[in-house]
C-alpha positions in Angstrom: -67.5 -25.9 16.8 -65.2 -24.0 14.6 -61.6 -24.6 13.8 -58.9 -23.3 11.8 -57.6 -26.5 10.9 -59.5 -30.0 10.6 -57.5 -33.2 9.9 -59.0 -36.4 9.0 -56.8 -39.2 9.6 -54.3 -39.6 12.7 -51.4 -41.4 10.9 -47.9 -39.9 10.4 -49.3 -37.1 8.2 -52.2 -36.4 10.3 -50.5 -36.2 13.6 -47.7 -34.3 12.2 -50.1 -31.7 10.7 -52.1 -31.6 13.9 -48.8 -31.1 16.2 -47.4 -28.5 13.7 -50.8 -26.6 13.5 -51.0 -26.6 17.3 -47.4 -25.2 17.5 -48.2 -22.5 15.3 -51.0 -21.3 17.5 -53.8 -22.6 15.1 -57.0 -24.4 16.6 -57.0 -27.8 15.2 -59.1 -30.9 15.4 -58.1 -34.3 14.3 -60.4 -37.2 13.5 -59.3 -40.8 13.8 -61.7 -43.8 13.8 -59.3 -46.4 15.1 -55.9 -45.7 16.7 -53.8 -42.6 16.8 -50.6 -43.3 14.7 -52.4 -44.9 11.8 -51.0 -48.1 10.2 -47.4 -47.2 10.4 -47.5 -47.0 14.2 -50.0 -49.7 15.0 -49.5 -52.4 12.4 -46.8 -51.4 10.0 -43.5 -49.6 10.6 -43.0 -49.7 14.2 -44.4 -53.4 15.0 -42.4 -54.8 12.1 -39.3 -53.3 13.1 -39.9 -54.5 16.9 -40.2 -58.1 15.8 -37.1 -57.8 13.2 -35.0 -56.6 16.1 -35.9 -59.5 18.1 -35.1 -61.8 15.4 -31.8 -59.9 14.6 -30.8 -60.2 18.3 -31.5 -64.1 18.1 -29.4 -64.1 14.9 -26.6 -62.4 16.6 -26.8 -64.6 19.6 -26.9 -67.9 17.5 -23.6 -66.6 15.7 -22.0 -65.0 18.6 -19.2 -67.2 18.4 -17.8 -65.0 15.4 -17.0 -62.3 18.0 -15.4 -64.8 20.4 -18.5 -64.8 22.5 -20.3 -68.2 23.6 -23.9 -68.1 24.0 -24.9 -71.9 24.8 -28.6 -73.2 24.0 -29.9 -69.7 22.4 -33.9 -69.7 22.1 -36.7 -67.5 21.8 -40.2 -67.0 23.1 -42.6 -65.9 20.4 -45.4 -64.9 22.6 -43.0 -62.5 24.5 -41.8 -61.1 21.4 -45.3 -60.4 20.2 -46.1 -58.8 23.6 -43.0 -56.5 23.6 -44.3 -55.5 20.3 -47.5 -54.5 21.8 -45.8 -52.7 24.5 -43.7 -50.9 22.3 -46.7 -49.8 20.0 -48.6 -48.7 23.3 -46.1 -46.5 24.6 -45.6 -44.6 21.3 -49.3 -44.3 20.6 -49.5 -42.6 24.1 -46.5 -40.5 23.1 -48.4 -39.1 20.3 -51.4 -38.6 22.1 -49.4 -36.6 24.5 -47.5 -34.5 22.4 -51.1 -33.5 20.4 -52.6 -32.8 23.7 -49.7 -30.5 24.8 -50.3 -28.4 21.8 -54.2 -28.1 22.5 -55.3 -30.2 19.5 -58.6 -31.5 19.9 -58.7 -35.3 19.2 -62.1 -36.9 18.2 -62.5 -40.6 17.9 -64.9 -41.8 15.1 -65.2 -41.8 11.4 -65.4 -38.3 10.0 -67.4 -37.5 6.7 -66.8 -34.5 4.6 -69.8 -32.6 4.0 -67.9 -29.8 2.0 -64.8 -28.0 2.2 -65.7 -26.3 5.4 -67.6 -28.8 7.1 -66.8 -32.3 8.7 -69.3 -34.6 10.7 -68.5 -37.0 13.0 -71.2 -38.8 14.9 -74.0 -36.2 15.5 -71.5 -33.2 15.5 -70.6 -31.0 12.6 -67.4 -29.4 12.8 -66.6 -26.2 10.9 -63.3 -25.3 9.4 -61.2 -22.8 7.4 -58.7 -25.6 6.2 -59.0 -29.3 5.4 -56.4 -31.7 5.6 -57.0 -34.9 4.2 -54.8 -37.9 5.6 -56.8 -40.9 5.1 -53.9 -43.2 4.7 -53.6 -46.6 2.7 -54.9 -50.0 2.8 -54.0 -53.6 2.0 -54.4 -54.5 -1.5 -55.9 -58.2 -2.1 -55.7 -59.0 -6.0 -58.6 -61.0 -7.3 -56.6 -64.2 -7.6 -58.9 -67.2 -8.3 -59.5 -69.2 -4.8 -58.3 -66.5 -2.7 -61.5 -66.0 -0.9 -61.6 -69.8 -0.4 -58.7 -70.3 1.8 -57.5 -68.5 5.1 -54.7 -66.2 4.3 -52.5 -63.8 6.4 -52.2 -60.0 5.7 -49.3 -58.2 7.5 -51.8 -57.5 10.4 -52.3 -61.1 11.2 -48.5 -62.1 10.7 -47.7 -59.4 13.3 -50.1 -61.0 16.0 -49.5 -64.8 15.3 -48.2 -66.3 18.3 -47.5 -69.7 16.6 -44.8 -70.4 13.9 -46.0 -72.0 11.0 -43.6 -74.9 9.8 -43.7 -73.1 6.0 -44.8 -70.0 4.9 -45.7 -68.9 1.2 -45.4 -65.0 0.6 -47.0 -63.7 -2.6 -45.1 -60.6 -3.3 -41.4 -60.0 -3.0 -41.5 -56.0 -2.1 -40.4 -54.4 1.2 -43.2 -55.9 3.4 -42.9 -59.4 1.8 -39.0 -59.2 2.3 -39.1 -58.1 5.9 -41.5 -60.8 6.8 -39.6 -63.5 5.1 -36.5 -62.3 7.0 -38.2 -62.4 10.2 -39.7 -65.9 9.8 -36.7 -67.1 8.1 -34.5 -66.2 11.3 -37.0 -68.2 13.3 -36.5 -71.2 11.6 -39.7 -71.1 9.3 -39.3 -72.4 5.9 -40.4 -69.5 3.6 -41.0 -69.2 -0.3 -41.3 -65.9 -1.8 -43.4 -65.7 -5.2 -42.8 -62.6 -7.0 -44.3 -61.5 -10.3 -41.3 -59.2 -11.3 -38.1 -60.7 -12.6 -36.4 -59.3 -9.2 -37.5 -58.7 -5.5 -37.8 -55.3 -4.1 -39.0 -53.3 -7.1 -37.9 -49.5 -6.9 -34.7 -50.3 -5.0 -31.3 -50.9 -6.8 -31.6 -54.1 -8.9 -28.1 -55.1 -8.1 -28.2 -54.7 -4.3 -31.7 -56.3 -4.4 -30.2 -59.3 -6.3 -27.3 -59.3 -3.8 -29.7 -59.5 -0.7 -31.8 -62.2 -2.5 -28.7 -64.4 -2.9 -27.7 -63.8 0.7 -31.4 -65.2 1.9 -31.2 -68.0 -0.6 -28.3 -69.1 1.2 -30.0 -69.2 4.4 -32.8 -71.0 3.0 -35.6 -68.8 1.3 -36.8 -70.2 -1.8 -37.5 -67.4 -4.5 -39.9 -67.8 -7.5 -39.3 -64.9 -9.7 -41.3 -63.7 -13.0 -43.8 -66.0 -11.5 -47.4 -64.9 -11.8 -49.9 -66.4 -9.3 -53.0 -67.9 -11.3 -54.9 -69.5 -8.5 -54.7 -70.6 -4.6 -56.5 -73.7 -3.2 -56.7 -75.8 -0.3 -54.5 -78.9 0.2 -53.5 -81.2 2.9 -50.5 -83.1 4.1 -50.2 -86.9 4.3 -51.3 -86.7 8.1 -54.3 -84.6 7.2 -53.2 -81.4 8.2 -54.6 -78.5 6.2 -52.1 -76.6 3.8 -52.5 -74.1 0.8 -51.4 -74.4 -2.8 -50.2 -71.6 -4.7 -50.1 -72.2 -8.3 -48.0 -69.9 -10.6 -46.9 -69.5 -14.3 -43.5 -68.6 -15.6 -41.9 -68.5 -19.1 -40.6 -71.8 -18.4 -44.1 -73.5 -17.3 -46.2 -73.8 -14.6 -45.4 -74.5 -10.9 -46.7 -74.4 -7.3 -46.0 -74.0 -3.6 -47.6 -75.7 -0.7 -47.1 -74.2 2.4 -48.9 -74.3 5.9 -49.6 -70.8 5.8 -50.1 -67.8 3.1 -49.1 -64.3 3.5 -50.6 -61.7 0.9 -48.2 -58.9 0.5 -48.8 -57.5 -3.0 -49.1 -53.8 -1.8 -51.1 -51.0 -0.7 -53.4 -48.6 -2.2 -54.6 -45.1 -1.1 -58.1 -45.1 1.0 -60.2 -42.8 -1.1 -63.7 -44.1 0.0 -65.7 -44.1 3.1 -64.9 -40.3 4.1 -67.2 -38.4 1.8 -64.2 -37.3 -0.2 -66.5 -37.6 -3.4 -68.6 -34.6 -2.0 -65.6 -32.5 -2.6 -65.1 -33.5 -6.4 -61.3 -32.9 -6.3 -59.1 -33.3 -9.4 -57.3 -36.5 -9.8 -54.1 -37.8 -11.6 -54.3 -40.5 -14.3 -53.6 -43.1 -11.9 -56.8 -41.9 -9.8 -55.0 -40.5 -7.0 -55.7 -37.0 -5.5 -53.9 -34.2 -7.3 -51.9 -31.7 -5.5 -49.2 -29.1 -6.0 -46.0 -28.4 -4.4 -47.6 -27.2 -1.4 -49.9 -30.2 -1.1 -53.0 -28.2 -2.3 -55.7 -29.9 -4.0 -57.8 -28.2 -6.7 -60.1 -26.9 -4.2 -58.9 -23.9 -2.2 -58.2 -24.6 1.5 -58.3 -28.4 0.9 -55.1 -30.3 1.3 -54.2 -33.9 1.0 -51.0 -35.5 2.5 -49.4 -39.0 2.9 -50.6 -42.2 1.0 -53.6 -40.5 -0.2 -51.5 -38.6 -2.8 -49.8 -42.0 -4.2 -46.4 -40.5 -4.3 -44.5 -43.0 -2.2 -46.6 -44.4 0.7 -43.9 -43.8 3.3 -44.4 -42.6 6.8 -41.4 -40.1 6.2 -42.7 -38.8 3.2 -46.3 -38.3 4.8 -44.4 -36.4 7.7 -42.8 -33.9 5.3 -45.8 -33.2 3.2 -47.8 -32.5 6.4 -45.1 -29.9 7.3 -45.2 -28.1 3.9 -49.3 -28.0 4.2 -49.0 -26.6 7.6 -46.6 -23.8 6.4 -48.4 -23.1 3.5 -51.4 -22.5 5.7 -49.6 -20.0 8.1 -48.2 -18.2 5.0 -44.6 -19.7 5.3 -43.0 -20.4 2.1 -42.2 -24.0 1.6 -42.5 -26.5 -1.1 -42.4 -30.5 -1.3 -39.5 -32.1 -2.9 -39.6 -35.8 -3.6 -35.8 -35.8 -5.0 -34.4 -37.4 -2.0 -37.0 -39.7 -0.3 -35.2 -42.6 1.4 -36.3 -46.1 0.9 -35.3 -48.8 3.5 -35.9 -52.3 3.8 -35.3 -53.8 7.4 -33.9 -57.1 6.6 -30.6 -58.3 8.0 -28.5 -57.2 6.4 -30.4 -54.0 5.7 -30.7 -52.5 2.2 -31.4 -48.6 1.5 -31.5 -46.4 -1.3 -32.2 -42.4 -2.0 -32.4 -40.6 -5.1 -32.2 -42.0 -8.6 -31.5 -45.8 -9.5 -29.8 -46.9 -12.7 -33.1 -48.0 -14.0 -34.8 -44.4 -13.5 -31.5 -42.7 -15.0 -31.5 -44.9 -18.1 -35.3 -44.2 -18.5 -34.4 -40.5 -18.5 -31.5 -41.2 -21.0 -29.5 -39.3 -18.2 -25.8 -39.3 -18.3 -24.2 -40.8 -15.1 -21.3 -42.9 -13.7 -21.3 -45.4 -11.1 -18.9 -45.7 -8.2 -19.0 -48.8 -6.0 -17.0 -49.9 -3.2 -17.2 -52.7 -1.0 -18.5 -52.0 2.7 -15.3 -53.7 4.0 -13.4 -50.3 3.2 -15.2 -49.1 6.5 -13.4 -50.2 9.6 -16.5 -50.0 11.7 -18.3 -52.4 9.4 -15.8 -54.8 9.3 -15.5 -54.7 13.1 -19.3 -55.0 13.7 -20.3 -57.3 10.8 -17.9 -60.2 11.0 -17.8 -62.3 7.6 -20.5 -60.5 6.1 -20.2 -58.7 2.5 -22.1 -55.2 1.7 -21.7 -52.8 -1.0 -22.1 -48.9 -1.3 -23.0 -47.6 -4.4 -23.0 -43.9 -5.8 -24.6 -42.5 -8.9 -22.9 -39.3 -10.1 -24.2 -36.9 -12.8 -22.2 -35.6 -15.9 -21.1 -32.7 -13.7 -20.6 -34.9 -10.8 -23.6 -33.9 -8.7 -24.7 -36.9 -6.6 -27.9 -38.3 -8.0 -28.4 -41.6 -6.1 -27.1 -43.5 -3.2 -27.7 -47.3 -2.4 -26.2 -49.4 0.4 -26.4 -53.0 1.4 -25.3 -53.7 5.0 -26.0 -52.8 8.4 -26.9 -50.1 9.3 -27.7 -48.8 5.9 -31.0 -47.2 7.5 -28.9 -45.0 9.6 -26.6 -43.8 7.0 -28.5 -43.2 4.1 -29.8 -39.8 5.2 -26.2 -38.7 4.6 -26.6 -39.3 1.0 -30.1 -38.0 1.0 -28.9 -34.6 2.4 -26.0 -34.2 -0.3 -28.9 -35.2 -3.0 -31.4 -32.8 -1.8 -28.8 -30.1 -1.6 -27.5 -31.0 -5.0 -24.0 -31.4 -3.9 -21.1 -32.5 -6.2 -18.8 -35.3 -5.2 -16.1 -32.7 -4.4 -18.5 -30.9 -2.3 -19.6 -34.0 -0.3 -16.2 -34.8 0.3 -15.1 -32.1 2.1 -17.4 -32.9 5.0 -15.5 -34.2 7.9 -17.0 -37.9 8.8 -16.3 -39.1 12.3 -14.0 -41.9 12.5 -14.4 -44.9 12.9 -18.1 -45.0 11.4 -19.8 -46.9 8.8 -21.1 -43.7 7.2 -17.4 -43.0 6.3 -18.1 -45.6 3.4 -19.3 -42.6 1.4 -16.4 -40.6 1.9 -14.2 -43.8 0.8 -16.5 -44.1 -2.2 -16.0 -40.2 -3.2 
């Protein structure tokens, strides 16, 4: 069987590429060994947001009196929360499959192995292709902490499916995944402790806003151990003999430990480069060992493209989607290039935190000239109306010529308004040019106009 495009991996990069190829009239085959949608749809972005929305709704009901609404005896049913999550995932997976089928994409279930740039094997079948797209995604990284293999621990997948709440939870890693699960379990009454090796949570996000978010969650009972290097984990037990897990760490001040009923490993993810025969292509790699690509997502081998987490650029679904679009556009001869100038980052805690473009840290490392404009979210009437008693901040970073370089927001719904700033950054608008845009009133997005 011969196809114009063969795609390995059915995550955001893979299914976007397949759909785009089908829309363009190309014959396309998509290989996926597990479920369409990849990690993001099945065990990442969508499931976690479904759980977090349930937790947010529960939080809202508990504090409804702020809005003059009385909700007596608020409770939740964790098993039904998990069931709803699974229902949402199934619905969206079927949606992806339907879109691909509508555009005549051949979907092959099974593990594909690259023979060479023009041939892929899956099972007993060999598929010939003119162009090959590698979209193999990423996997959870478990560091070699002494004792980690001797204790039961959760990965994000286990945490998503647990139908029983632990009394206490230790989370190793204060990044996006760690903080989102910390938010979820904290809302449902679990005692959460976050152990982070860096001196602040959410590395890569704006440090000032990350610290403000941490302070907010500390008020809600989450304990944070920062600049804490985990040196070992071990089994322990409570006074009544219940099994516990002890996390031992070291800081500049000395050694410490956290004892909890459950342990969530949330150190990070890494690109999947093994198990698909990629070594048969002998592709050029970066210093960090990732597949090297140009602005058109082309690898060092003509006709072979890499998109999504495999490139190691950002490991975000929305980045993968755009990379896939660029790759297919290049294949059909449409001029396009990938830009990483304005990739939004969002943490779906409550409140949310989002950022796009440069941070103060990145600008300082570059020695760039910039100025900071900060404004409390209270300057937005809509924010005040919907976020009673909650503080937030909008922070803009402007260059020497007033070009918008970065934007960072703490407060709901940061995830929904950050794209406004992303467009300004991608289009290289100055503060004056962006200010001329008419924002609807009242909206939380108006905070950008107020800041400008």
